[in-house]
N, C-alpha and C positions, 0 to 999 in steps of 0.2 A: 284647889279643888272646889267644887260647887255641888253640894248635895241638896235633896229636898229635905227640908226640915219640918217636923210636926209642930203645929201651933193651935191653940184653942181659940175659937173665935169668941170675942167678948162684945162685939157691936157690929151691926150690919146697916148699911145705907145704900141708896142708889143715887147715881150722878149721870146725868146724860144717857140713861137707858142702860147703864152698866152697874151691876152690884159690886160693892166693896165692903171691906170689913176691917176691923181692928183685931189682930191675932196676938195672943200671949205666947211667947216662945220661952217658957221657964223664967218669967220674970222681965223680959224685955218684950216691948210691945212694938208693932209695925202695922202700917197700913198695907192691905193685900187686895188683889183683884179677885172676885168670885166668878168671872165669866164663864169658867170651864166647869164649876160645880153649883148649879142653880139650886140644888137641894140643901145645901149647907145653911145651917141656922146657928144663932147664938148657943154656945155650949158645945158645939161639935168641934171635933178636931180634924185638921186637914194637912196634908203634905204641901208646903210651899216652896217653890223654886223660883228664884228671882222675882219675887213679888206676886206670883201667880198661885192660887190654890189649884192643885192638880187633881186631887182626889180626896175624899172622905175617909177617915181613919178612926178605928175604935180606940177608946180611951187607954186601955191597957197597952195596946202596941205603941201609942204615942208616947206614953210615959216611959216605957221601956227603951224606945228609941232616944228620947231626950236624955235619959240617964246614960246610955251607951256613948252617946255623942260627948256628953259631959265628962265621962270617965276617961275617954281617950283624948280629950283636948280639942275635939272638933267642934263643939257648940259655940264657943266664943269666936273661932274663925269663921264658921258658917254664918253667925248673926252679924259679923262685921260685913260679910259679903252682901247680905240683904239690907244693910243699913243705908240710909241716905248719905250719899258722899258728902264730905265737907270740901270747902274750897281750899286749894293748896295756898300755902303761904309762900311769898316770893322773897327771896334773899336779895336785898338791896346791895348793890356793889358797884 
């Protein structure tokens, strides 16, 4: 499953004409793209799907959603989906 997860923007920068941010997802931080939400600033919450911020979200809704995801076991699953993939290990044989 792949859901949009609320994260709080903690840092914003620009690279090659595109805005990026660091977002905190309940203790896990990830780099995200802000191309679709140009008005988002540090401290705002946004819904993030596959590394892209899609919409701004109020703090109350963000925290409620994070807690709901955490309580049903979806938060860890979703944060692994948006994590940077690691290289697979090969079995020599």
